[in-house]
N, C-alpha and C positions, 0 to 999 in steps of 0.2 A: 839751680839744682836742688841745693842745700836749702835758699829759702820754701821751695816747692815741696819739699818734705816736711821740714818745718810747719808749715802752714797746713798740710795734710795732716800731719798729727794733730796738732791742734783743732782742726775743726773735727777729728774724730772725737778726742776729748771731751770737746764741748758737745758733742752730740750724744754723749755717754752718761755724762755727769748731768745734763740737761733739762734731761727728763723728769717728770714731777714723779712717776711710778717707773721706776727703772728695773727690772727684772731679768736684763740683759746679761750673762752671763754669770748668774747664777747655778752652782752647782745643784745635780741632783742629792746630793748631801743634806745642803741646807736648804732646799724645797721640801723636803722629807721633813728637818726638824719640824719646820712650820708648819707644816700640817696634821703634825701627830697631835692631836686636838680632839673635843666633842666639839662639836658645830650644828648650830642651830639655822634650819631652815629657813627664812625670811620672804613671805609673800608681799606681794606691793597691797594687799587690802587687809591683810591682818597679819596683825605680830604674832599670834600666837600659833603658831603652824603643827604643832605636836607632832614634829618630825627632826629629828636630831643622828648628824650624822658621827660616827666615831672612827677616826683614821689613828691605825697602832700595827707596825713592823707589820708591813704590807696587807693586813686583812683592813677590811672596812667594813662595819656593822650600820644599820640605819635601823634607829628605833622610833616605829610608826603607834602612836594612839589614836585609835578609829574611834568612837560612839557608835553603835548599832541600837538604833531605833525601837527596834522590832523587842531586844532582850532587856531594853535599857542598862547597857552594859558597855563598859569602855574597854576595849580589847589594845592589850598592849603586843606587837610581833616587834621581835628584830629579824630583820633580812640579812643574808651574810654576802659578802661576794671579798674579791682582791684587789689591791690598786699598785700599783707602781709609777715613778716617777720617771719622764722622759725628758729631760733638758736639751733645748736645742741652743746655736749660736743667740738668736733672736726670740723665741718663744718654748715655752716649757708646758709639759701636757702630766695630766695626771690620767691613768691609763684604770680605768675599771673594768671589770670584767668578773664571771660566775656567778652573777645574778641568777637565778631561774625561778624567781617568785611568778606566778600564776602557772604554773605548771605543775608546784610540789605543794601550793598551800591554798587557800580561798580568796589571799591578796593578790588583785590584779593590777594593783595600781598603787604607787606609794602614794603621800598625800600629796605630795607637789604633782602628781596627774603623771608620771613616769613608768613605761613599763617596764619589766626587766632589759628588752633588745633597744632599749632608748637611753639606757644608764650604761650598758655594754659597750663603750668605745673610748676614743681617746678624747679629753676633753681638756681643751687650753684652758691653763691659768692666768684668765687677765687680773685677776689681786689678789694675794694673799699678802696680807700684812697686818700684824699685830691682831687685832681682835674682827678683822672682815677678810671674807673668800669669797669669791666670783668666779665661776667657771662656766665657761661657754662649748656647745659644740655644736655640729649640722649633724642631721635626723636623716633616716634614712630616706624621707620624703624630699628634703633637702633647706627643710627650715631650720633656722640657729633657735636654740635651746640656751637656757642659761639655768643656774641656782645660784641665788646667793644666800648668804651665811654670814651668820656671827658668831665670836667665840661664844660658844655655852657654859 
C-alpha cells in the first residue's frame, strides 16, 4: 500500500511539473499581478492592431485607434469595463464585465471585431507568461473566440 501511495504521489508530481505551460494551482493574486499591464492585441494578418488593453485594479480600458476615411482623421476611443480573476484547480479565467459600447457610443465593434456582448463573459487564460497573453472563450453562438496579446 505504501508503494502504491508513493507511485501515485510521484505520478502527480510529474504531471504537475512536466507540463511546459503550467498554470495549475496559480493563485488569483499571482494571476492578477501578471495581468496588470498594458497589452497590445495581435492580429494574424497585421502586427499593427491599434488596440491596446490596460488591466489595473479591477478595471480594464481598451484603447482603439480607428481611421475615419470620411473626415481623414484618426479617432482615439477608450472603452471601459471591469475584470476579475477566477482561479480553479486546473483552469483560470478573467471575467470581463461592464462593457456597453454600441449602446452609448458610435463604436459598435473593437478593432478585433468584438461587440460588447462578446467581451462580457469569462475568458479562459490559456497563456499568461512574460510578454504574452492568450485568452479564449465560447461566444453565444457556440464558436470559440480568442485574443492574443503581447506586452505593450
